[in-house]
N, C-alpha and C positions, 0 to 999 in steps of 0.2 A: 719188326722188332719184337718177335714173339719168342722169348727165351724159355726153354724148358730145363728145369733142374731135376736130375734123376741120378741119385747116387748108387743105384742098384748095379751090381757087377756080376754078370753071368759066370765069369771066370773065377769068382770067389764065393762059392756056395756057403762057406762057413761064416761069412760076414753077417752082421746083424741085418735084419730086414729094414729096408727104408721105412720111414714113418709116413711120408707123403711125397707125391710127385707134384711139384709146383711149376707154374708157368707165369709169365708176366706178359701183358699186352698193353699197347698204347691206348690211351683214351683219345677221343676226338680233339681234346685240347693240345695234343702233341703236334697236330697240324701236318702230319705226314701224308694223310689221305683225307678225303671228304667224309663228312658224317655218315653218308650212306655206305661208303666203302668201309668205314669203321664198323658199322653194324654188320655188314657182310663178313668181315673178319671175325667178329665176336660170335656170330652164328656158326661159322666154320669151326671155331675152337670148341664151341658147345657141342657140335655134332661129333667132334673127336673125343669128347668125354670130359672136357674141362668145365669147372663150375666156379662161379664168382665167390671169393672169400671176403667176408665183411671185415677185413683187416686194413687199416690205413697204411698202405704200402707205397714206398718210394724206393727206387734203386739206390743203394749206397754208392759213394764215390768209387770210381775205378782206379784212382791214384791217391797218393797221400798228400797231394799238393794243397787241397782245400777240403777240410773235414765236412764242410757244408755243401759240397758240390754234388748233391743228389739229383737224380732225374725223377721228377715228380708226376709226370703225366702218364701214369701207369695204374693198372689194377692187378691184384694178385689172384691167380686161379689155382685150383687144385684138381687133380685127376680123380674123378668120381663118376663113372659112366652109367649112372642111373638118372632117369628122367622124372620130371614132375608128374605126379598122378599115375605112376606106373606100378603101384603096389610094391615099391622097393622096400618100404618099411616092414611089411610082412615077411618078405623073403630074407631081409637082413636079420630080423628077429630069430628066424630059424637057424641062421648061421651062428648067432650068438649062443644058441642052445646046443652048439656043437653038432648040429644036423647039417646036411647038405640041402641047398635049395634045389628046385627041379632043374635049374640051369647049372650044370656042373662047372662050365667055364666061368659063369658069373661068380660062383663061390671061390674059384681060384683067383680071379681078378681081385676080389675083395681082400683075400688073405695076402696076396702078393703086393698090391699097389695101394691099398686103402687101409692099412692097419690103424691109422689115426682114428677112423670111425669105430673100429673094434675096440680101441682103447677107451673111447668115450662111452661105448656101450658097457664095458666092464665097470667103468667108474660109476655110471648111473645105476647099474644093476647091483653093484656092491653096496650102494647106499640105500637100496630099497626103492620103493616108489615115491618116497617123500619128495624127491627131487623132480618128479615128473609132474610139472605144474600145468599141463595142458588139459587136464580133466577129461582125457579121452579113454582112461581106464587101462592104458598100456604104458610101457616104458621102452619106447622104440628108438630113443635117441633123436627124435624129431620134435617139432613143436606144433601144437595147435590142432591139426586135423588128422592125426594118426596116419593111416595109410595114404591119405590125400595131402599130407604135409608137403609144402614146397621148400622146406629148409631142413638141413641136418646140422649137427654141431661138431665143432672141433676144439680141442684144447688150445687156448690162445697161446700157450708157450711154444707150440709147434711153429706157427708162422713167425713168432718173435724170435725163436731160436734160429730160424733160417736167416733173418735179418742180422742177428748177432754174429752168426758164423760168417756172413758176407763181410761185415765190418772187420772181423778178426783176420780174415784171409788177406784183406787189402792192407790193413794197418799193422801187420806183422805181430799179432798178439795171439799166441797159441795156448796160453794157460787158461784153465777154468777160472782161476781167480786172477784176472788181469789187472795188475796194479800199474800205477804210473811208471814204476821202475821197469816193468816189462816192455814199455813202449819207448825205450831209449835208443832204438835204431835211428839211423840218419839216412836221408837221401841227399847226396851231395853234402852240403854244410848245414842242411836244415834238419832239425829234430822232427821225427814223426809225431804228429799230434795225437792226443788221447781221443779216440773216436767217441768216447762217452760224453764228450763236450759238444758233440754235434746236435744241432737243433732237432733234426729228424730222429736221431737215436733217442733223445729225451722224450720226444712225442710218442714214439712207439713203445718205449718203456712205460710211460704213463698209461697208455692204453692197455698194456698187458698186465700191469702190476698195481697201478694206483687209481684207476678210474673207479669212482664210487659206485659199487654194487650193481652196475648196470649189466656188465657182461658176464658176471659170475664165473669168471675163469674160462669162458668159451667164446668163440666167434661163430657166427652163422655162415653156413655154406648154402647158397641158393641153388635149387634144382630147376629154377624157371628158365625156359628158353628166352633169350633176349628179344624183345620187340623194339627196343631202342638200344643204342650203345650202352654197355655196362656203365653204371654210375660210379664215380670215384667218391668215396665217403670221407676223404681227408679234410676238405674244406669245412664240412659240417662239424667234424670231430675236433678240428683245430680251435674252433670257437669255444667248444666245451673245455678243451685243455687250457686255453688262455684264462677262462673264467676260474678254473680250478687253481691255476698258478697264482692268480691274484688273491684268491681266498687263502691259499696255503701261506703265501708270504705275509699277508695281512695278519693271519693268526700267529705266525712266528714272531712278527714284529711286536704284537701285543704281548706275547709270552715273555719276550726278552726286553720289553720296555723300549723298543726302537721306534723311530718315527720315519 
């Protein structure tokens, strides 16, 4: 159950470049294989160039029957064929300065399949080095150890936009400003529900837009080769989300004098 999302079309050269190539893969909790087989699967995907995205991902429903019918035992991956401790940061910094790396094919891969990284580079460079909090003296789009960093960063709106597009494609919502009136199609005699009422959608929206100051508009992409099956971050983040919801509703109730 390793599904790859790639909107690139070789027959349409004038189409906008894709922003990311995503894949999803089962966690051991899915139960389709043993934990050791799950690790082998994740290592194989890693060797193919896919890296774990620290975004709480679940597959939205495939039909409109139940807005909450997500498949949860998944993690989200993105194509980024650079490895931990392989001096990728230095090579990427050259690309950002409009130079070619020594590996011409690597430069083409970066430009064609990983523009999300280049977007984050431009954002960071455009803001100067004030956003570079890792104290390593560079602005390489990574965290912590400069050329030895094991993570890079992605704009959180990219994976969230993928989730939103998934919902819109299933729930027949094509407009940018999708109102309830836009969702008045029916399946049989049943009205198609508003996907924004889904528990997972609200959770993902919170992570992308409302989570207090922790993600700073980005998610981490791990360059580390898995030594255990990739970890699903949803359970941990759901606890944080529920605490936030309780505080949010408590503050609203105090504000409006509700009990």
